C-alpha positions in Angstrom: -3.8 -28.0 254.9 -1.6 -30.9 255.6 -0.9 -30.3 259.3 0.7 -33.7 260.0 2.5 -36.2 257.7 0.5 -38.9 256.2 1.2 -42.4 256.7 2.3 -44.3 253.6 0.1 -47.1 252.4 1.6 -50.6 252.1 1.5 -52.7 248.9 -0.9 -55.1 250.7 -3.1 -52.1 251.4 -3.1 -51.1 247.8 -3.9 -54.6 246.8 -6.8 -54.6 249.3 -8.2 -51.3 247.7 -7.9 -53.0 244.2 -9.7 -56.2 245.2 -12.5 -54.5 247.2 -13.2 -52.1 244.4 -13.5 -54.9 241.9 -16.0 -56.5 244.1 -18.3 -53.4 244.4 -21.4 -53.1 242.5 -21.0 -49.5 241.4 -24.6 -48.5 241.1 -25.4 -49.9 244.4 -22.5 -48.2 246.1 -23.2 -44.8 244.6 -27.0 -45.0 245.2 -26.6 -45.9 248.8 -23.9 -43.2 249.3 -26.2 -40.5 248.1 -29.3 -41.8 249.9 -27.3 -41.9 253.2 -25.7 -38.6 252.5 -29.0 -36.7 252.0 -30.8 -38.5 254.8 -28.1 -37.7 257.3 -27.0 -34.4 256.0 -30.1 -33.0 254.2 -28.6 -29.4 254.1 -25.9 -30.9 251.7 -28.6 -31.8 249.1 -28.4 -28.3 247.6 -24.8 -28.9 246.5 -25.8 -31.7 244.1 -28.0 -31.7 240.8 -31.5 -32.9 241.0 -30.6 -35.8 238.6 -27.7 -37.8 240.2 -26.9 -40.0 237.2 -23.7 -38.2 236.2 -22.9 -37.5 239.8 -23.0 -41.3 240.6 -20.7 -41.9 237.7 -18.3 -39.2 238.8 -18.2 -40.7 242.4 -17.3 -44.0 241.2 -14.8 -42.7 238.8 -13.1 -40.9 241.7 -13.1 -44.0 243.7 -11.5 -45.8 240.8 -9.0 -43.1 240.6 -8.0 -43.4 244.2 -7.4 -47.1 243.6 -4.9 -46.4 240.9 -3.3 -43.3 242.3 -0.6 -44.7 244.4 3.1 -45.2 243.4 5.8 -46.9 245.4 7.9 -44.1 246.8 10.5 -46.3 248.7 10.3 -50.0 249.0 7.0 -51.0 250.4 5.7 -47.4 250.9 3.0 -46.0 248.7 1.9 -42.5 248.3 -0.1 -40.4 245.8 1.5 -40.2 242.3 3.1 -36.8 242.0 1.4 -36.1 238.7 -2.2 -36.2 240.4 -1.3 -33.8 243.3 -2.1 -30.6 241.4 -5.2 -32.0 239.5 -6.6 -33.2 242.9 -5.9 -29.7 244.3 -7.6 -28.2 241.3 -10.6 -30.6 241.9 -10.7 -29.3 245.4 -10.9 -25.8 244.2 -13.9 -26.7 241.9 -15.6 -28.3 245.0 -15.0 -25.1 246.9 -16.5 -23.0 244.1 -19.7 -25.3 244.3 -20.0 -24.7 248.0 -18.0 -27.7 249.5 -16.3 -26.6 252.7 -13.4 -28.5 254.3 -15.7 -29.7 257.0 -17.6 -31.8 254.4 -14.6 -33.9 253.4 -14.7 -36.0 256.8 -18.4 -36.5 256.3 -18.0 -37.8 252.7 -15.0 -40.0 253.6 -16.7 -41.4 256.7 -19.8 -42.2 254.7 -17.7 -43.8 251.8 -16.2 -46.1 254.4 -19.5 -46.9 255.8 -20.9 -47.7 252.3 -17.9 -50.1 251.7 -18.9 -52.0 254.8 -22.5 -52.3 253.8 -21.9 -53.2 250.1 -19.0 -55.5 250.5 -20.7 -57.5 253.2 -18.6 -60.5 254.2 -15.7 -59.3 252.1 -15.4 -56.2 254.2 -12.7 -56.2 257.0 -10.8 -53.8 259.3 -7.9 -54.0 257.0 -9.8 -52.8 254.1 -11.3 -50.0 256.1 -7.9 -48.9 257.1 -6.6 -49.1 253.7 -9.4 -46.9 252.2 -9.2 -44.5 255.1 -5.6 -43.8 254.5 -6.1 -43.5 250.8 -8.9 -41.0 251.3 -6.6 -39.0 253.7 -4.1 -38.8 251.0 -6.6 -37.6 248.4 -8.2 -35.1 250.8 -5.0 -33.6 251.9 -4.0 -33.0 248.3 -7.5 -31.6 247.6 -7.3 -29.1 250.5 -3.5 -28.3 250.3 -3.3 -24.5 250.5 0.5 -24.4 250.1 0.6 -25.4 246.5 2.0 -22.7 244.3 0.6 -23.4 240.8 2.2 -20.5 239.2 5.6 -22.1 238.9 6.4 -23.5 235.3 7.2 -27.0 236.7 3.7 -27.0 238.4 2.1 -25.7 235.3 3.5 -28.6 233.4 2.8 -31.1 236.2 -0.8 -30.0 236.3 -1.3 -30.4 232.5 0.2 -33.8 232.7 -1.8 -34.9 235.6 -5.1 -33.6 234.0 -4.3 -35.3 230.8 -3.6 -38.6 232.7 -7.0 -38.2 234.6 -8.9 -37.4 231.4 -7.4 -40.4 229.6 -8.5 -42.9 232.1 -11.2 -41.2 234.1 -13.2 -38.7 232.1 -16.0 -38.3 234.5 -13.5 -37.0 237.2 -12.6 -33.8 235.5 
């Protein structure tokens, strides 16, 4: 679904994401995210379990995964680690099976950015917003990419390696 090339992140943007993530209160962020999501988009409530405890942990694990998902491809240009593309695509398939549609991604991404602004307070800046916005575009693109051929042996191996990496560090994601 990647219709136009995604802009690389800079090292400065990756560092801004790391610092802003460390400054977050995870429980406050996740709670506010779901409160605002269900208030602004009540029709999406049915996509989630009644008890949001695990869902909040998954949300914060995914955000943490985003922070640590970028490798330097060429000097000063960062993009998603290749080993994470297929697992993120698979996560997108799992979301689709649960009723998440492509039009829901901009809603969630916009809300995540809004919650960063609300929870980071004075630490929040336009630079932080731009860094997270770009990173979320990379992740969303991977999750919605309909051109991935998972049947090739290389992709099967890459998928297994990526899932193992995610499970090692972020057990709530998969």
